[in-house]
C-alpha positions as CSV (number, residue, x, y, z in Angstrom):
1,M,20.3,3.9,-13.0
2,S,22.3,6.1,-10.8
3,F,20.9,6.2,-7.3
4,D,21.4,9.4,-5.1
5,N,21.9,7.3,-2.0
6,P,22.7,10.3,0.2
7,A,19.6,12.1,-0.8
8,I,17.4,9.0,-0.6
9,A,18.7,8.3,2.9
10,R,18.1,12.0,4.0
11,R,14.6,11.8,2.7
12,L,13.7,8.5,4.5
13,V,15.1,9.7,7.8
14,Q,13.7,13.2,7.4
15,Q,10.2,11.8,7.1
16,L,10.7,10.0,10.5
17,A,11.1,13.4,12.2
18,L,13.2,11.7,14.9
19,Q,13.2,13.0,18.4
20,P,16.5,12.9,20.3
21,G,17.6,9.4,21.2
22,E,14.8,7.5,19.2
23,R,16.0,4.0,18.4
24,V,16.0,3.2,14.6
25,L,16.4,-0.2,13.0
26,S,16.6,-1.2,9.3
27,I,15.2,-4.5,8.1
28,A,16.8,-5.5,4.8
29,H,17.2,-8.4,2.2
30,P,20.9,-9.4,1.8
31,G,22.5,-7.5,-1.1
32,T,19.4,-5.4,-1.9
33,F,20.1,-1.7,-1.7
34,A,23.2,-2.5,0.3
35,A,24.9,0.7,-0.8
36,L,22.0,2.7,0.7
37,I,22.3,1.2,4.2
38,P,25.4,3.1,5.4
39,Y,23.9,6.4,4.5
40,I,20.7,5.6,6.3
41,R,22.5,4.7,9.4
42,Y,24.6,7.9,9.2
43,E,21.5,10.1,8.7
44,V,19.9,8.6,11.7
45,M,22.9,9.5,13.8
46,R,23.1,12.9,12.2
47,A,19.4,13.5,13.1
48,G,20.0,12.7,16.7
49,G,18.6,9.2,16.7
50,T,20.2,6.0,17.9
51,D,21.3,3.6,15.1
52,L,20.4,0.0,16.0
53,G,21.9,-1.3,12.8
54,V,20.4,-3.8,10.3
55,V,18.6,-7.1,10.7
56,D,18.8,-9.2,7.4
57,V,15.9,-11.5,6.4
58,I,16.9,-14.9,5.0
59,E,18.3,-14.5,1.4
60,E,15.7,-15.6,-1.2
61,P,15.3,-17.7,-3.2
62,V,16.3,-20.2,-0.6
63,P,18.2,-23.4,-1.8
64,A,15.9,-26.0,-3.2
65,S,17.3,-28.6,-0.7
66,F,15.9,-26.7,2.2
67,D,13.0,-28.4,4.1
68,G,9.9,-26.1,4.1
69,A,8.8,-27.5,7.6
70,V,12.2,-26.5,9.0
71,L,11.8,-23.0,7.6
72,E,8.2,-22.7,8.9
73,N,9.2,-23.9,12.4
74,G,12.2,-21.6,12.4
75,A,10.2,-18.6,11.3
76,R,7.7,-19.1,14.1
77,A,10.4,-19.2,16.8
78,A,12.3,-16.3,15.2
79,R,9.2,-14.1,15.2
80,A,8.8,-14.5,19.0
81,G,12.5,-13.9,19.5
82,Y,12.6,-10.8,17.3
83,K,9.7,-9.4,19.2
84,T,11.7,-9.5,22.4
85,M,14.7,-7.9,20.6
86,F,12.5,-5.2,19.1
87,R,10.9,-4.2,22.4
88,D,12.8,-0.8,22.5
89,V,12.7,0.0,18.8
90,D,10.9,3.2,18.0
91,A,11.0,3.2,14.3
92,A,12.1,0.8,11.5
93,I,12.9,1.2,7.8
94,M,11.6,-1.9,5.9
95,L,14.0,-2.0,2.8
96,P,13.3,-3.6,-0.5
97,G,12.9,-7.4,-0.4
98,A,11.7,-7.5,3.2
99,N,8.0,-8.4,3.5
100,T,5.4,-10.2,5.5
101,S,6.8,-13.5,4.8
102,H,9.7,-12.7,7.1
103,P,9.6,-13.2,10.8
104,A,11.6,-10.0,11.5
105,Y,9.0,-7.9,9.5
106,L,6.1,-9.6,11.3
107,A,7.6,-9.0,14.7
108,M,7.8,-5.3,14.1
109,Q,4.2,-5.4,12.9
110,D,3.3,-7.1,16.2
111,W,4.7,-4.1,18.0
112,L,2.9,-1.7,15.8
113,K,-0.4,-3.4,16.6
114,D,0.4,-3.3,20.3
115,D,1.1,0.4,19.9
116,L,-2.5,1.1,18.8
117,T,-3.4,0.9,22.4
118,E,0.0,1.9,24.0
119,R,0.2,5.1,21.8
120,R,4.0,5.3,22.1
121,G,4.4,6.3,18.4
122,R,6.2,3.3,17.1
123,R,6.2,3.3,13.2
124,T,7.8,1.9,10.1
125,I,8.7,3.3,6.7
126,H,7.9,1.0,3.9
127,F,10.4,1.5,1.1
128,H,9.5,-1.4,-1.1
129,W,10.7,0.1,-4.4
130,V,10.3,-2.3,-7.4
131,E,11.0,-5.5,-5.3
132,G,7.5,-5.4,-3.8
133,G,5.8,-5.7,-7.2
134,S,4.8,-2.1,-7.1
135,A,4.6,-1.4,-10.8
136,Y,1.6,-2.6,-12.8
137,P,1.1,-2.9,-16.5
138,L,-2.0,-1.8,-18.3
139,A,-3.8,-4.1,-20.6
140,G,-1.8,-4.3,-24.0
141,Q,1.0,-2.2,-22.6
142,P,4.3,-3.6,-21.4
143,L,6.0,-2.3,-18.3
144,P,8.9,0.1,-19.1
145,P,12.4,-1.2,-18.2
146,R,13.4,-1.2,-14.5
147,V,15.7,1.8,-15.0
148,A,12.7,3.9,-16.2
149,I,10.6,2.7,-13.2
150,E,13.4,3.5,-10.8
151,T,13.8,7.0,-12.4
152,V,10.2,7.8,-11.7
153,Y,10.3,6.5,-8.2
154,Q,13.5,8.4,-7.2
155,Q,12.0,11.6,-8.6
156,A,8.8,11.1,-6.7
157,L,10.6,10.3,-3.5
158,L,12.9,13.3,-3.6
159,Q,10.8,16.0,-5.3
160,T,7.3,15.5,-4.0
161,D,5.9,18.6,-2.3
162,Y,4.9,16.7,0.8
163,R,3.2,19.6,2.5
164,A,0.9,20.2,-0.6
165,L,0.2,16.5,-0.8
166,A,-0.8,16.3,2.8
167,D,-3.1,19.3,2.5
168,T,-4.9,17.8,-0.6
169,E,-5.2,14.4,1.1
170,R,-6.7,15.9,4.3
171,R,-9.3,17.8,2.3
172,F,-10.3,14.7,0.5
173,A,-10.4,12.6,3.7
174,A,-12.7,15.3,5.3
175,A,-14.9,15.0,2.2
176,L,-15.1,11.2,2.4
177,K,-16.6,11.3,5.8
178,S,-19.2,13.8,4.8
179,G,-21.5,11.7,2.7
180,E,-21.9,9.4,-0.4
181,V,-19.0,8.6,-2.8
182,R,-19.9,7.7,-6.3
183,V,-17.4,6.1,-8.7
184,T,-18.3,6.0,-12.4
185,S,-16.8,5.5,-15.9
186,A,-17.8,5.7,-19.5
187,G,-17.5,1.9,-19.7
188,G,-20.4,1.3,-17.2
189,T,-18.8,1.4,-13.7
190,D,-21.3,2.9,-11.3
191,L,-20.5,2.2,-7.6
192,R,-21.7,4.0,-4.5
193,F,-20.6,3.8,-0.8
194,R,-20.2,5.7,2.4
195,A,-17.1,5.9,4.6
196,G,-18.9,7.2,7.6
197,D,-16.7,7.1,10.7
198,R,-14.3,4.6,9.3
199,P,-10.6,5.5,9.6
200,V,-9.2,7.2,6.6
201,N,-5.5,6.5,5.9
202,L,-3.4,9.3,4.5
203,Q,-0.2,8.0,2.8
204,D,1.3,11.5,2.7
205,G,4.8,10.5,3.8
206,D,4.4,11.7,7.4
207,A,6.3,9.1,9.5
208,S,6.6,11.2,12.7
209,R,6.2,9.9,16.2
210,S,3.2,12.2,16.9
211,R,1.5,11.1,13.8
212,S,2.0,7.6,14.5
213,A,0.8,7.9,18.2
214,G,-2.6,9.1,16.9
215,G,-3.0,6.2,14.4
216,S,-6.1,4.1,14.7
217,V,-5.4,1.3,12.3
218,L,-2.2,-0.7,11.5
219,I,-1.5,1.1,8.2
220,D,-1.5,4.5,10.0
221,K,1.8,3.3,11.4
222,E,3.2,1.9,8.1
223,I,4.2,4.8,6.0
224,E,4.8,4.3,2.3
225,L,7.6,6.1,0.4
226,P,7.1,7.2,-2.3
227,A,3.8,8.7,-0.9
228,G,0.5,9.6,-2.5
229,A,-2.7,7.7,-1.7
230,V,-5.8,8.0,0.5
231,R,-7.2,4.7,1.6
232,V,-10.4,3.6,3.4
233,A,-12.5,0.5,3.9
234,P,-16.1,1.7,3.2
235,I,-18.9,0.7,5.5
236,E,-19.5,-2.8,4.1
237,D,-23.3,-2.6,3.8
238,S,-23.2,0.7,2.0
239,V,-21.3,-0.6,-1.1
240,E,-23.8,-0.9,-4.0
241,G,-23.5,-1.0,-7.8
242,T,-21.3,-2.3,-10.6
243,I,-17.7,-2.3,-11.4
244,V,-16.6,-2.8,-15.1
245,F,-13.0,-4.2,-15.4
246,P,-10.4,-3.8,-18.0
247,P,-8.9,-7.1,-19.3
248,S,-7.5,-8.8,-16.2
249,Q,-6.3,-12.1,-14.9
250,W,-8.1,-14.3,-12.3
251,D,-7.0,-17.6,-11.0
252,G,-4.1,-17.3,-13.4
253,R,-6.3,-17.1,-16.5
254,P,-7.3,-14.2,-18.8
255,V,-10.7,-12.5,-18.2
256,S,-12.3,-9.9,-20.5
257,G,-15.5,-7.9,-20.3
258,L,-15.9,-8.6,-16.6
259,K,-18.7,-7.0,-14.7
260,L,-19.1,-7.5,-10.9
261,R,-22.4,-6.3,-9.2
262,F,-22.4,-5.6,-5.5
263,A,-25.2,-5.4,-2.9
264,S,-24.5,-4.6,0.7
265,G,-20.8,-4.9,0.1
266,R,-20.8,-8.3,-1.5
267,V,-20.6,-9.6,-5.2
268,V,-24.0,-10.9,-6.1
269,A,-23.5,-11.2,-9.8
270,I,-20.7,-12.0,-12.2
271,A,-20.8,-11.4,-16.0
272,A,-17.9,-11.7,-18.4
273,V,-17.3,-12.0,-22.1
274,E,-14.5,-14.5,-21.4
275,G,-13.3,-16.1,-18.3
276,K,-16.2,-16.0,-15.9
277,E,-15.3,-19.4,-14.6
278,A,-11.9,-18.2,-13.6
279,V,-13.3,-15.4,-11.6
280,E,-15.7,-17.8,-9.8
281,A,-12.7,-20.2,-9.2
282,E,-10.6,-17.5,-7.5
283,M,-13.5,-16.4,-5.4
284,K,-14.3,-19.8,-4.3
285,K,-10.7,-20.5,-3.2
286,A,-10.7,-17.3,-1.3
287,G,-13.8,-18.1,0.7
288,D,-16.1,-15.5,2.1
289,A,-13.5,-12.7,1.6
290,G,-13.4,-13.3,-2.2
291,R,-16.8,-11.7,-2.7
292,A,-16.4,-8.9,-0.2
293,F,-15.5,-5.3,-1.2
294,R,-12.4,-4.4,0.6
295,E,-11.0,-0.9,0.0
296,F,-11.3,2.3,-2.0
297,A,-8.1,4.2,-2.6
298,L,-7.3,7.3,-4.7
299,G,-3.9,8.5,-5.7
300,F,-2.9,12.1,-5.5
301,N,0.8,12.3,-6.3
302,P,1.3,14.0,-9.7
303,L,4.9,12.6,-9.9
304,L,3.4,9.0,-9.9
305,A,0.6,9.7,-12.4
306,V,0.1,7.3,-15.3
307,P,2.2,8.7,-18.2
308,D,0.2,9.6,-21.4
309,R,2.9,7.8,-23.6
310,G,3.9,4.3,-22.8
311,P,1.3,4.2,-19.9
312,W,1.8,2.0,-16.8
313,I,0.8,2.3,-13.1
314,P,3.5,3.4,-10.8
315,Y,3.9,2.5,-7.2
316,Y,0.7,0.6,-6.2
317,G,-1.6,3.2,-7.9
318,Y,-0.4,6.2,-5.7
319,G,-0.3,8.5,-8.7
320,A,-2.8,11.3,-9.3
321,G,-6.2,10.0,-10.5
322,V,-5.5,6.3,-10.1
323,V,-8.3,4.4,-8.2
324,R,-8.0,1.1,-6.4
325,L,-11.1,-0.9,-5.8
326,S,-10.1,-4.0,-3.9
327,L,-11.7,-7.2,-2.8
328,G,-11.1,-9.2,0.4
329,D,-9.8,-8.8,3.9
330,N,-9.9,-5.2,5.1
331,T,-9.1,-5.6,8.8
332,E,-5.8,-3.6,8.4
333,L,-8.0,-0.6,7.4
334,G,-10.5,-1.0,10.2
335,G,-13.0,-3.0,8.3
336,R,-15.0,-6.1,9.3
337,V,-13.9,-8.5,6.6
338,G,-11.3,-11.1,7.5
339,G,-10.0,-14.2,5.8
340,G,-6.6,-13.1,4.6
341,Y,-7.4,-12.9,0.8
342,V,-6.6,-9.6,-0.8
343,R,-7.0,-8.6,-4.5
344,W,-6.0,-5.2,-5.7
345,N,-7.8,-3.9,-8.9
346,F,-6.5,-0.7,-10.5
347,F,-8.5,1.7,-12.6
348,T,-7.1,4.7,-14.6
349,D,-10.4,6.0,-16.1
350,L,-12.8,6.7,-13.3
351,T,-14.7,9.7,-12.2
352,V,-15.0,10.1,-8.4
353,T,-17.5,12.4,-6.8
354,V,-18.3,13.0,-3.2
355,N,-21.7,14.5,-2.4
356,G,-21.8,15.6,-6.1
357,T,-18.4,17.3,-6.1
358,A,-16.0,15.7,-8.6
359,W,-12.4,15.0,-7.5
360,T,-11.4,13.1,-10.6
361,R,-12.8,13.0,-14.1
362,A,-11.9,10.1,-16.4
363,G,-8.9,9.3,-14.4
364,K,-7.6,12.9,-14.0
365,I,-7.5,14.8,-10.8
366,I,-9.5,17.9,-11.0
367,P,-7.3,20.9,-9.8
């Protein structure tokens, strides 16, 4: 795979819409996308920002001889130290391999949470690429080679019509707030919910200061690139109905013919042809969050759509027509379910209607 590092860096920094003097930091995993970093730093300077350089997370996997308690205590101290260091950071680019297991990443998140009240406009770009486990196979279909995944991602990053994407997402967000959403499939899924006044997150690639300053939940300040999904935590008590799953894995074991029935936002019945005990085991380990509906998300980016031949799900289901019906903790979206457990479930065959108007039909966006 030949990366166009200058173009990738230009796009990442362009989406930040830097104001003169804004201070930008990159957080990276050693050796991962190292060739891209100089281009990012140059583009920050060329855009009139102040380049603060790069903070590396600890290289992983760590040596087997390392004591886990030492690492845990060190991470706790480092998070507090990094928060002091990052006080004047306006924006950060979280590069592949950096994640919420790392203290530098968490310290930047701490500032984003503070900014929900400060309204300074701090924000981060999430450039997880393949390292974040962003590509998902479909049942019976292998993932394509990494080079094929990276080709799709680079094209989506560089060629997306961000203005058109944002316009479509805004229209859908407005519709979500207007009434009942119904999600159905030929296989028997029939789920209803209302978003009401819940925050609707638009992952349209806009990482500007003004956009971030108006954010109401954490993920409004964490901008994914490639872009493409609308996300919301429905009003918990409004979630009613049934989700029928494709072959899946729960508690590390295969499950087929799974049906979950929801009442007032919680799983009240589980049926499966095979593996019901695995589903129950995972939910039990998760605690109360394991039976709670978390999130509805709909992808809109045509450049990340599931391909007809050799199908797979690109970038966290941000492709046009992909639906995510998640379970667990939805506090980052403004919901009421805590507990930490999160399970993403992806569907490629659903029809989504809002107040009777269809937005997708059998997994395809309606123009």
